[in-house]
C-alpha positions in Angstrom: -14.3 -92.6 -30.3 -13.5 -94.9 -27.3 -10.0 -95.2 -28.7 -9.5 -91.5 -28.7 -10.8 -91.2 -25.2 -8.3 -93.8 -24.0 -5.4 -91.9 -25.4 -6.3 -88.8 -23.5 -6.0 -88.1 -19.8 -9.0 -89.0 -17.7 -9.4 -85.3 -16.7 -10.2 -84.5 -20.4 -13.1 -86.8 -20.7 -15.7 -84.4 -19.6 -14.9 -81.7 -22.1 -14.5 -84.2 -24.9 -17.8 -85.7 -24.1 -19.3 -82.3 -24.1 -17.5 -81.7 -27.4 -19.1 -84.7 -29.0 -22.5 -84.1 -27.5 -22.7 -80.4 -28.2 -20.6 -80.1 -31.4 -21.2 -83.2 -33.5 -25.0 -82.8 -33.8 -24.4 -79.3 -35.1 -21.8 -80.7 -37.5 -24.1 -83.2 -39.0 -27.4 -81.4 -38.6 -26.4 -77.8 -39.6 -26.9 -76.9 -43.2 -23.8 -76.5 -45.2 -22.8 -72.9 -46.0 -21.0 -71.6 -49.0 -17.6 -72.1 -47.5 -18.1 -75.8 -46.7 -17.2 -77.6 -49.9 -18.3 -81.2 -50.8 -15.6 -83.7 -51.0 -14.5 -84.7 -54.5 -16.4 -87.8 -55.9 -19.4 -87.4 -53.7 -22.7 -88.6 -55.3 -24.9 -86.2 -53.3 -24.8 -82.5 -53.2 -26.6 -79.5 -54.3 -28.5 -79.9 -57.5 -29.0 -76.9 -59.7 -32.7 -76.2 -60.4 -34.2 -73.8 -62.8 -34.3 -70.0 -62.0 -38.0 -70.1 -61.0 -37.5 -72.7 -58.2 -34.6 -73.6 -56.0 -34.7 -76.6 -53.6 -32.1 -76.8 -50.8 -31.0 -80.4 -50.2 -29.0 -81.4 -47.0 -25.7 -82.9 -48.1 -23.0 -84.7 -46.3 -20.1 -82.5 -45.1 -16.6 -83.1 -46.3 -15.2 -82.4 -42.8 -16.3 -84.2 -39.7 -15.5 -81.3 -37.3 -16.6 -77.7 -36.7 -15.3 -76.6 -33.2 -12.8 -78.0 -30.8 -12.0 -77.4 -27.1 -8.9 -77.6 -25.1 -8.7 -77.4 -21.3 -6.6 -74.4 -20.0 -3.7 -74.9 -17.6 -3.5 -78.6 -18.5 0.0 -80.0 -18.2 0.9 -83.6 -18.9 3.9 -85.7 -20.0 2.8 -85.5 -23.6 1.1 -83.0 -25.9 -2.6 -82.8 -25.5 -4.8 -84.2 -28.3 -7.2 -81.5 -29.2 -9.0 -83.2 -32.1 -8.7 -84.9 -35.5 -9.3 -83.6 -39.0 -10.8 -86.0 -41.4 -12.3 -85.7 -44.8 -14.6 -88.3 -46.5 -12.3 -88.2 -49.4 -9.7 -89.9 -47.4 -9.8 -93.6 -48.4 -7.2 -94.4 -45.8 -4.2 -94.2 -48.1 -1.4 -91.8 -47.6 -2.1 -89.6 -50.6 -3.8 -86.9 -48.6 -1.8 -84.3 -46.7 -3.4 -82.1 -44.0 -2.2 -78.5 -43.6 -3.0 -76.2 -40.6 -2.6 -72.4 -40.5 -3.9 -69.5 -38.4 -3.5 -68.5 -34.7 -0.8 -70.5 -33.1 -0.4 -73.0 -35.9 3.0 -74.7 -35.8 3.8 -73.3 -32.4 0.9 -73.8 -30.1 -1.0 -76.2 -32.2 0.6 -78.9 -34.4 -1.2 -81.2 -36.9 -0.2 -84.7 -38.1 -0.3 -84.2 -41.8 -1.2 -87.9 -42.4 -3.8 -88.6 -39.7 -5.1 -85.0 -39.2 -4.6 -85.2 -35.4 -4.1 -81.8 -33.7 -2.1 -81.5 -30.5 -1.6 -78.5 -28.1 2.1 -78.2 -27.5 2.0 -75.5 -24.7 0.1 -74.8 -21.6 -2.8 -72.4 -22.4 -4.4 -69.7 -20.3 -7.9 -68.7 -21.0 -7.5 -65.4 -19.3 -4.7 -64.6 -21.7 -6.5 -65.8 -24.9 -9.9 -67.5 -24.8 -10.0 -68.9 -28.4 -7.9 -69.5 -31.5 -9.1 -69.3 -35.1 -7.3 -71.7 -37.5 -7.7 -72.8 -41.1 -7.5 -76.5 -42.3 -6.9 -77.7 -45.8 -6.5 -81.2 -47.4 -4.1 -81.4 -50.4 -2.7 -84.1 -52.6 0.6 -85.2 -51.1 2.2 -85.7 -54.5 0.9 -82.7 -56.4 0.1 -80.4 -53.5 -3.2 -79.7 -55.3 -6.0 -78.8 -52.9 -8.6 -81.5 -52.7 -11.0 -79.2 -51.0 -11.2 -75.4 -50.4 -9.7 -74.2 -47.0 -12.1 -74.4 -44.1 -11.9 -72.2 -40.9 -12.5 -73.6 -37.4 -12.1 -72.4 -33.8 -10.3 -74.0 -30.9 -11.7 -72.6 -27.6 -9.8 -72.7 -24.3 -12.0 -74.2 -21.7 -12.0 -72.3 -18.4 -11.0 -73.8 -15.0 -11.1 -72.0 -11.6 -7.5 -70.8 -11.5 -8.0 -67.1 -10.6 -8.9 -65.9 -7.1 -11.2 -62.8 -6.6 -9.4 -59.4 -6.3 -10.4 -56.1 -4.8 -8.9 -53.7 -7.3 -10.0 -50.5 -5.5 -9.1 -51.6 -2.0 -8.3 -50.9 0.7 -11.4 -48.8 1.4 -12.2 -45.9 3.7 -15.8 -45.1 4.8 -17.6 -42.8 7.2 -20.9 -43.2 8.9 -22.4 -40.9 11.6 -22.2 -42.1 15.1 -25.5 -43.1 16.8 -26.8 -44.4 13.5 -29.7 -46.9 13.5 -29.1 -50.5 12.5 -28.9 -51.1 8.7 -27.5 -47.6 7.9 -25.6 -47.8 4.7 -21.8 -47.5 5.1 -20.2 -48.3 1.8 -20.0 -50.8 -1.0 -17.0 -52.9 -2.1 -16.4 -54.7 -5.4 -14.2 -57.7 -6.2 -13.4 -59.0 -9.7 -12.6 -62.6 -10.9 -10.7 -63.2 -14.1 -12.4 -66.6 -14.7 -15.2 -67.1 -17.2 -18.4 -65.7 -15.7 -20.5 -67.8 -18.2 -18.9 -71.2 -17.7 -19.5 -72.8 -14.4 -19.3 -71.0 -11.0 -15.6 -70.0 -11.3 -16.5 -66.3 -11.3 -19.6 -66.4 -9.0 -18.6 -64.5 -5.9 -20.0 -64.4 -2.4 -19.0 -61.7 0.2 -18.6 -62.1 4.0 -17.0 -60.3 7.0 -14.0 -61.9 8.5 -13.4 -59.1 11.0 -15.6 -56.2 12.2 -18.5 -58.1 13.7 -20.9 -57.5 15.4 -20.7 -53.8 14.5 -21.2 -54.1 10.7 -22.7 -56.6 8.2 -22.4 -57.1 4.5 -24.8 -58.3 1.8 -23.4 -61.6 0.4 -24.1 -60.8 -3.2 -24.2 -57.0 -3.4 -21.2 -56.4 -1.1 -23.1 -53.5 0.6 -21.8 -52.8 4.1 -24.3 -51.7 6.8 -24.3 -50.9 10.5 -25.2 -53.9 12.7 -25.3 -52.3 16.1 -27.3 -49.3 17.2 -26.0 -46.2 19.0 -22.3 -46.6 18.3 -20.7 -43.7 20.1 -17.8 -41.9 18.5 -16.6 -40.6 21.9 -16.2 -44.3 23.0 -14.6 -45.6 19.8 -14.1 -43.6 16.6 -12.5 -46.0 14.1 -13.2 -49.6 13.1 -11.1 -52.0 11.1 -13.2 -54.4 8.9 -11.9 -57.3 6.8 -14.1 -58.3 3.8 -13.7 -61.6 2.0 -14.9 -62.5 -1.6 -15.0 -66.2 -2.5 -15.8 -67.7 -5.9 -17.6 -71.0 -6.8 -20.6 -69.4 -5.1 -18.9 -69.7 -1.8 -18.6 -73.5 -1.8 -15.7 -75.4 -0.5 -12.8 -75.5 -2.9 -13.4 -72.0 -4.3 -10.7 -69.4 -4.3 -11.0 -66.2 -2.2 -9.6 -62.7 -1.8 -9.8 -60.1 1.0 -9.7 -56.4 1.5 -9.9 -54.0 4.4 -12.4 -51.2 5.1 -11.5 -48.5 7.6 -14.8 -47.1 8.9 -14.8 -43.9 10.9 -17.7 -42.7 13.0 -18.4 -39.0 12.2 -19.4 -36.7 15.0 -22.9 -35.6 15.8 -23.9 -33.2 18.5 -24.9 -35.7 21.2 -23.0 -34.1 24.1 -23.7 -30.8 25.9 -20.9 -28.4 27.0 -19.8 -28.8 30.6 -17.8 -26.3 32.7 -14.7 -27.7 34.3 -15.6 -26.1 37.6 -18.7 -24.5 39.0 -17.0 -21.5 40.6 -14.3 -19.2 39.2 -12.4 -16.5 41.1 -10.6 -13.6 39.5 -9.1 -10.3 40.8 -8.5 -7.1 38.8 -6.9 -3.7 39.4 -9.4 -0.9 39.4 -7.3 1.0 36.8 -7.4 -1.8 34.2 -8.0 -0.6 30.7 -11.3 -1.0 29.1 -11.6 -4.1 26.9 -8.7 -5.7 28.7 -9.3 -9.5 29.5 -9.4 -10.2 33.2 -10.0 -14.0 33.1 -11.1 -17.1 31.1 -13.6 -19.8 31.7 -13.9 -23.1 29.7 -16.9 -25.3 29.0 -15.6 -28.7 27.6 -17.6 -30.5 24.9 -16.8 -34.1 24.0 -18.0 -33.4 20.5 -15.6 -31.9 17.9 -15.8 -29.3 15.1 -18.9 -27.3 14.7 -20.7 -29.5 17.3 -18.3 -28.4 20.0 -18.6 -24.7 19.4 -20.3 -22.8 22.2 -21.3 -19.3 22.9 -20.9 -17.6 26.3 -23.3 -15.1 28.0 -23.6 -13.4 31.3 -27.2 -14.2 32.4 -27.2 -13.0 36.0 -25.1 -10.9 38.4 -24.5 -7.4 39.7 -21.9 -6.6 37.1 -23.8 -7.4 33.9 -23.3 -3.8 32.6 -19.6 -3.6 33.9 -18.3 -6.9 32.3 -18.8 -8.8 29.1 -17.8 -12.3 27.9 -16.9 -13.3 24.4 -15.8 -16.6 22.8 -12.2 -17.2 21.7 -12.6 -18.8 18.3 -9.3 -20.7 18.6 -9.6 -22.2 22.1 -13.4 -22.0 22.6 -12.7 -20.2 25.9 -15.0 -17.6 27.4 -13.0 -14.4 27.8 -14.3 -12.0 30.4 -13.5 -8.3 29.7 -14.1 -4.9 31.3 -16.7 -2.7 29.6 -16.8 0.2 32.0 -14.3 1.7 34.4 -13.9 0.1 37.8 -13.8 2.0 41.1 -12.4 0.3 44.2 -13.8 3.1 46.3 -17.3 2.5 45.0 -17.6 -1.3 44.7 -15.0 -3.8 45.6 -16.4 -7.1 44.2 -18.8 -8.5 41.7 -20.6 -11.9 41.2 -21.6 -13.1 37.8 -23.4 -16.2 36.4 -22.2 -17.2 33.0 -23.7 -19.7 30.6 -22.2 -21.8 27.8 -24.5 -23.2 25.1 -23.9 -25.1 21.9 -24.4 -23.1 18.8 -25.5 -26.0 16.5 -28.2 -28.2 18.1 -29.2 -31.7 16.7 -33.0 -32.0 17.3 -32.6 -35.8 17.5 -30.9 -35.5 20.9 -32.8 -32.8 22.5 -34.5 -35.4 24.7 -31.2 -36.1 26.3 -31.3 -32.7 28.1 -30.4 -29.0 27.4 -27.2 -28.5 25.6 -25.9 -25.8 27.9 -24.2 -25.4 31.3 -23.7 -22.5 33.9 -21.0 -21.5 36.3 -20.5 -18.7 38.9 -17.7 -16.1 38.5 -16.6 -13.9 41.4 -14.4 -10.8 40.6 -12.6 -8.9 43.3 -11.5 -5.3 42.5 -8.2 -4.3 44.0 -7.2 -0.7 44.9 -4.8 1.2 42.6 -3.1 4.6 42.9 -5.3 6.5 40.4 -4.4 9.9 38.8 -6.4 13.0 39.6 -9.9 13.3 38.2 -11.1 16.6 36.8 -14.7 17.7 37.5 -15.3 17.9 33.8 -13.8 16.2 30.8 -13.5 19.5 29.0 -13.8 23.2 29.9 -15.1 26.1 27.9 -14.2 29.7 29.0 -15.1 33.0 27.5 -13.3 36.3 27.8 -13.6 39.7 26.2 -10.7 40.8 24.1 -10.3 44.0 26.2 -10.1 42.1 29.4 -7.6 43.4 31.9 -4.3 41.6 32.6 -4.3 39.2 35.5 -8.1 39.0 35.4 -9.6 35.6 36.2 -11.0 33.8 33.1 -12.3 30.7 34.9 -11.3 27.8 37.2 -10.7 24.0 36.8 -11.0 21.6 39.7 -9.7 18.1 40.2 -9.5 15.6 43.1 -7.6 12.4 44.0 -10.1 9.5 43.8 -8.0 7.2 46.1 -9.0 6.6 49.8 -5.9 8.4 50.9 -6.6 11.6 49.0 -3.5 13.6 47.9 -3.4 17.4 47.3 -3.4 18.5 43.7 -1.2 21.0 41.9 -2.2 22.6 38.6 -0.1 23.8 35.7 -0.4 24.7 32.0 1.2 22.6 29.4 3.3 25.3 27.7 3.5 23.3 24.5 -0.2 24.4 24.1 0.5 28.0 25.2 3.8 28.9 23.5 3.2 32.6 23.8 2.4 32.3 27.5 -0.8 34.2 27.2 -2.4 32.5 30.3 -1.4 31.6 33.8 -2.9 29.3 36.4 -2.9 29.2 40.2 -1.2 26.0 41.2 -3.4 25.6 44.3 -6.9 26.5 43.2 -6.7 26.1 39.4 -7.8 29.6 38.6 -6.8 30.7 35.1 -5.8 34.3 34.6 -4.8 36.5 31.6 -1.1 37.1 31.1 -1.0 39.1 27.8 -3.6 41.2 26.0 -6.0 39.3 23.6 -7.1 40.3 20.2 -10.2 38.5 18.7 -9.3 39.7 15.2 -6.0 37.9 15.5 -7.2 34.7 17.2 -10.7 33.9 18.3 -10.0 30.6 20.1 -7.2 29.5 22.3 -6.9 25.8 23.2 -4.7 25.0 26.2 -4.1 21.9 28.3 -4.2 21.9 32.1 -2.1 19.4 34.0 -3.1 18.1 37.4 -0.4 16.3 39.4 -0.6 14.6 42.8 1.9 16.2 45.2 2.7 12.8 46.9 3.2 10.9 43.7 4.3 13.0 40.7 3.8 10.1 38.4 0.0 10.4 38.8 -0.9 13.0 36.2 -4.1 13.9 34.5 -4.8 16.3 31.6 -7.8 18.2 30.6 -8.4 20.4 27.5 -9.6 24.0 28.1 -11.0 26.0 25.2 -10.9 29.8 25.6 -13.2 31.8 23.4 -12.3 35.5 22.9 -15.4 37.6 22.8 -15.6 40.6 20.5 -15.6 44.3 21.5 -16.1 47.2 19.2 -12.4 48.2 18.9 -12.1 48.5 15.1 -13.4 51.2 12.9 -15.1 50.3 9.6 -13.3 51.0 6.3 -13.9 50.7 2.6 -13.9 47.1 1.5 -11.4 48.0 -1.3 -9.7 51.0 -2.8 -12.4 52.5 -5.1 -11.8 54.8 -8.1 -15.0 56.0 -9.7 -15.3 57.2 -13.3 -17.7 60.0 -14.2 -18.7 60.5 -17.8 -18.6 64.0 -19.2 -21.9 63.5 -20.8 -23.4 62.0 -17.6 -26.9 63.0 -16.4 -27.8 64.5 -13.0 -28.7 61.8 -10.4 -26.7 59.2 -12.2 -25.0 56.6 -9.9 -21.3 57.0 -10.3 -20.1 54.3 -7.9 -21.4 51.8 -5.3 -19.1 51.3 -2.4 -19.2 48.9 0.6 -17.5 48.8 4.0 -16.0 46.1 6.2 -15.4 45.9 9.9 -13.0 43.5 11.6 -15.3 43.3 14.5 -18.1 40.8 14.7 -21.2 42.1 16.4 -23.9 39.7 17.4 -26.6 41.4 15.3 -24.4 41.9 12.3 -22.9 45.0 10.8 -24.9 48.2 10.2 -22.9 51.1 8.7 -23.7 54.8 8.6 -22.3 56.9 5.8 -21.9 60.7 5.8 -19.9 63.5 4.2 -17.5 65.7 6.0 -19.3 68.7 7.5 -17.6 71.1 5.1 -18.6 68.8 2.2 -22.3 68.5 3.1 -23.2 71.1 0.5 -20.9 69.6 -2.1 -22.1 71.1 -5.4 -21.0 68.2 -7.5 -21.8 64.9 -5.7 -24.2 63.5 -3.1 -24.5 60.1 -1.4 -27.4 57.7 -0.8 -27.5 54.7 1.7 -28.7 51.5 0.2 -30.7 48.7 1.9 -27.9 46.2 1.5 -25.6 48.3 3.7 -23.8 49.8 0.7 -23.5 53.4 -0.4 -24.3 54.9 -3.8 -22.4 58.0 -5.1 -24.5 60.2 -7.3 -23.7 63.2 -9.6 -25.7 66.4 -8.8 -25.4 67.9 -12.2 -24.1 67.3 -15.7 -21.5 69.0 -17.8 -18.3 67.8 -16.1 -15.2 68.6 -18.1 -11.7 67.1 -18.0 -10.2 70.3 -19.1 -11.8 72.1 -16.2 -11.1 69.5 -13.5 -9.9 66.0 -14.2 -10.1 64.4 -10.7 -12.4 65.0 -7.7 -11.7 63.7 -4.2 -14.8 62.9 -2.1 -14.1 62.2 1.7 -16.8 59.9 3.2 -17.2 59.1 7.0 -18.1 55.5 7.8 -19.5 54.7 11.3 -20.5 51.4 12.8 -23.4 50.7 15.3 -21.2 49.3 18.1 -20.8 50.5 21.6 -19.0 52.8 21.6 -19.4 53.5 17.9 -16.2 53.6 15.8 -15.7 55.6 12.6 -13.2 56.3 9.9 -12.9 58.5 6.8 -12.3 57.1 3.4 -11.6 59.1 0.3 -13.2 58.2 -3.0 -11.3 59.3 -6.2 -13.6 60.3 -9.0 -12.1 60.7 -12.4 -13.8 62.5 -15.3 -13.7 60.5 -18.5 -14.9 60.7 -22.0 -17.6 58.1 -22.7 -19.6 56.9 -25.6 -23.2 57.6 -26.1 -24.2 54.4 -24.2 -22.0 55.3 -21.2 -18.9 53.2 -21.9 -15.7 54.9 -20.7 -13.2 55.5 -23.6 -10.6 58.0 -22.3 -9.8 59.7 -19.0 -6.8 61.8 -20.0 -6.8 65.5 -20.9 -4.3 64.9 -23.7 -6.9 63.0 -25.6 -8.2 66.3 -26.9 -5.1 67.1 -28.9 -4.7 63.7 -30.5 -5.1 63.3 -34.2 -8.5 62.2 -35.1 -7.3 59.1 -36.9 -4.9 57.9 -34.2 -6.3 55.3 -31.8 -5.4 54.8 -28.1 -3.6 51.5 -28.8 -1.4 53.2 -31.5 -0.5 56.0 -29.1 0.5 53.6 -26.4 2.7 51.7 -28.9 4.4 54.9 -30.0 5.1 56.0 -26.5 6.5 52.6 -25.6 9.0 52.7 -28.5 10.1 56.2 -27.5 10.7 55.3 -23.9 12.6 52.2 -25.0 14.9 54.3 -27.2 15.5 56.8 -24.4 16.5 54.0 -22.0 19.0 52.6 -24.5 20.6 56.0 -25.1 20.9 56.7 -21.3 22.5 53.3 -20.7 25.0 53.8 -23.6 26.0 57.3 -22.3 26.3 56.0 -18.7 28.6 53.1 -19.7 30.9 55.4 -21.8 31.2 57.9 -19.0 31.8 55.2 -16.4 34.5 53.7 -18.6 36.5 57.0 -19.1 36.4 58.2 -15.5 39.4 57.4 -13.3 39.2 55.1 -10.3 40.1 57.9 -7.9 38.1 61.1 -7.6 40.4 64.1 -7.2 40.3 67.9 -7.3 41.4 70.0 -10.2 44.5 71.1 -8.3 45.8 67.5 -8.0 49.0 66.9 -9.9 49.8 63.5 -11.3 53.3 62.1 -11.8 55.3 59.0 -12.1 56.7 57.7 -8.9 60.2 56.3 -9.6 61.2 53.0 -8.1 63.9 53.3 -5.5 65.1 49.8 -5.6 68.4 51.1 -7.0 70.4 54.3 -6.7 69.9 55.5 -10.3 67.0 56.5 -12.5 65.7 59.8 -11.3 63.0 61.5 -13.3 64.1 59.8 -16.5 62.9 56.4 -15.2 59.5 55.7 -16.7 58.9 52.3 -15.2 56.6 53.5 -12.4 53.0 53.3 -11.3 50.5 55.9 -12.2 49.3 57.1 -8.8 47.9 60.2 -7.2 50.5 63.0 -6.5 51.7 63.2 -3.0 49.6 65.7 -1.1 50.3 67.9 1.9 48.0 66.7 4.7 47.4 70.3 5.7 45.3 70.7 2.7 42.0 68.8 2.1 40.9 65.9 4.2 43.0 63.6 2.1 40.2 61.1 1.5 39.7 60.3 -2.2 36.7 58.0 -2.7 37.0 55.2 -5.2 34.5 54.7 -8.0 35.3 51.2 -9.0 33.8 49.7 -5.9 30.9 50.4 -3.6 32.0 50.4 0.0 29.8 48.5 2.4 30.7 51.0 5.2 31.1 54.7 5.0 34.6 55.6 5.9 35.0 58.7 7.9 37.7 60.8 6.3 40.5 61.7 8.6 41.1 65.2 9.7 44.1 67.1 8.5 47.1 66.8 10.8 47.8 69.9 12.8 51.1 71.6 12.4 53.8 70.0 14.4 57.1 71.4 15.5 60.3 70.5 13.8 61.9 67.2 14.6 58.6 65.2 14.4 58.9 61.5 14.6 58.5 60.3 11.0 58.3 56.7 12.2 55.2 57.5 14.3 53.7 59.3 11.4 54.1 56.4 9.0 52.7 53.9 11.5 49.6 56.1 11.9 49.1 56.1 8.1 49.5 52.3 8.0 46.9 51.9 10.7 44.4 54.1 8.9 44.9 52.2 5.6 44.5 48.8 7.3 41.2 49.9 8.9 39.8 51.6 5.8 36.7 49.6 4.6 36.8 51.4 1.3 40.3 50.3 0.5 40.5 48.0 -2.6 41.2 44.3 -2.0 44.6 44.6 -3.7 47.9 46.3 -2.8 48.2 50.0 -3.4 50.7 52.8 -2.8 49.8 54.9 0.2 50.6 58.6 0.5 53.5 59.2 2.8 54.4 62.8 1.5 54.3 64.5 4.9 57.8 65.3 6.2 57.0 67.3 9.2 56.0 71.0 9.6 58.9 73.4 9.3 61.6 70.8 8.5 65.0 72.3 8.0 65.5 69.9 5.1 62.2 70.9 3.4 60.9 68.5 0.9 62.9 65.5 -0.3 61.2 65.5 -3.7 63.3 66.7 -6.7 60.2 68.2 -8.3 60.5 71.5 -6.6 64.3 71.6 -6.1 65.8 74.9 -7.5 69.3 74.3 -6.4 71.8 71.6 -7.3 72.8 68.8 -5.0 76.1 70.6 -4.3 74.2 73.4 -2.5 72.5 71.0 -0.1 73.8 69.4 3.1 72.2 66.2 4.2 74.3 65.4 7.2 71.3 65.8 9.5 69.7 62.6 8.0 72.0 60.4 10.1 70.3 62.0 13.2 66.9 60.7 12.2 67.4 57.2 13.3 68.4 53.8 11.9 65.7 53.9 9.2 67.4 56.9 7.5 71.0 55.8 8.0 71.4 54.4 4.5 69.8 57.5 3.0 72.2 59.7 4.9 75.2 57.7 3.7 74.1 58.2 0.1 73.7 62.0 0.4 76.5 62.8 2.8 79.5 62.6 0.5 83.0 64.2 0.7 84.5 66.9 -1.5 86.3 64.4 -3.6 83.1 62.7 -4.4 81.5 66.0 -5.5 84.4 66.7 -7.8 84.1 63.3 -9.3 
């Protein structure tokens, strides 16, 4: 053993000594387990006893080792000797070979197969791997036959203090209320050390404060940070920077250390009252400011923040507590002063208020420091403004009877200028509210008069707007609504509520109610309607019917006798006079139609026609109606067919029987005559001395009735045909019944008593040779060509 120690570095003595002291006794004193095999040739061991009794004898182990240690982070010029394997079967010869297998065998740990020495070839780190499990075996060097079964052992890496403490969760942030008492918990920090917490003091940590004193302290072993000074004020300093150190080796010299930072913020508490920036505030406001409009702001400062700085404002004193109000601006925490009621410079020119600001959230711990509120004085000056006229009433209600006379006064509105320098007022009606101009107003005194008659039954209410304008400043205008109620007068007579037609059964009984009628009246009396019913004086002794007034203001018509017959009289007319109870009373006469009908035995009307008597017994009313409908339909179809045929065959022009129709020959050439059939079918030329000459068309319906022209009076010979034709053209152009297409007009008049007579060949009894047409050249340029055609020489005649 001393030889082994001398081969190792002096730094390894302590662990090796511990190895031999702690391990070897367990090697030689521990009982052998099943995996520990006796060396071959041993004279002592376990003896087999009988099955009834087994005695365990302590035997000598084959191996002289069980557990080895190696110091971590050890580095030297040569590999580190960890330990030596040796079996008692080894006589010292070289016939035994040692084999090592397991964690790190051959790389980290190497064994001398002859001596059994195990060396660590690399620098080990316990934090990376704390122990290695290996297996050793002794075999015959020549035959490789195992001399003993394999045996497992452990090499532990012994810890050294090579890791400093670390704050994994740092840096830290913590909050503690301001004004806290000493020892108030702030936060807790935690450091970790990778060294072995079991072996030595390498992982035993002690905490301390490097920066942050004297405000805070820390528990050395628990790392709990607490306040160390009382009444730390956030308003003085809000944030603290604290440095915490953790040192291993129990804090002794030579230990490793690590640091972290803790940012500690003092949270706010309500330890400061609000304070106005000034004790007196001055504001001015125009008297015509709108209600609810802000006129000024006051501010009470609070050193606290958040909820602790919120304040509420109130007006606690002053002569304008009911005129002004103050509210809190949630964003700026200002006190906003607003107008609650209208201001009047002429009534009051200034106001003095006392406002108070008080914290909303109070901390009872600091009430002893004084009230958490403050007050200030506010003076408000009202300035004069040019105000519009003010009506004596916000609304007006006028009443007028519907029979009121025109220009009668319905009522009056009044207004005045509230300014010191009062201005005269002029009144007018907003015609947008009186489109029919039913009312007028006096511009000087505001009296409203009636311009057009009123009718309550047409409109009961009229709502107009009166405008008041200052004469010195037309921009100052006020408006007021005026409601005019039209009162009723009895100017409408009552009448039947609806057109009644009563049905009287032939088999009715005397006194039977035939019909109940009611009346209505457009008037609206105050005490409601009450109608009086009566028969005409000549109908008072009516032998057939009588009337009876009912309590519900209706009238019952009763039959005086029975035995009414449709064949005798089918319909009865009963005039009834209806009178109201107004002043003066109004009345009207309504006629009730009573129709005699055939009824069933229980009074149900079945038929009211006289023809019902001649109907076949087996033919019902529905069947009769269907037959009549079919007959009417057939008649309508026949009439339509005949009308269409007749309309198709009739000519477009209506003419007399004496009219003669012919073909008018085209005269676009010099031949043709009567043998030419390419002509239009038109009305025969007529002598204007005959009928009016107006032939109405049947293919169109004129929009205007054309006045037919009068026949031309006889004119002397030598009439101007050109003028005649122009007159006919003018008549045709202005005829509204003329068709929308071209037509041939009648130009048959040649003048009364013409020497030439008619130019038509229809009535010519002589030949062309007996006629002389030289006079045509005298008629003007329009007939020059015609004269040339008919004025021919003798040679031409012979030809």
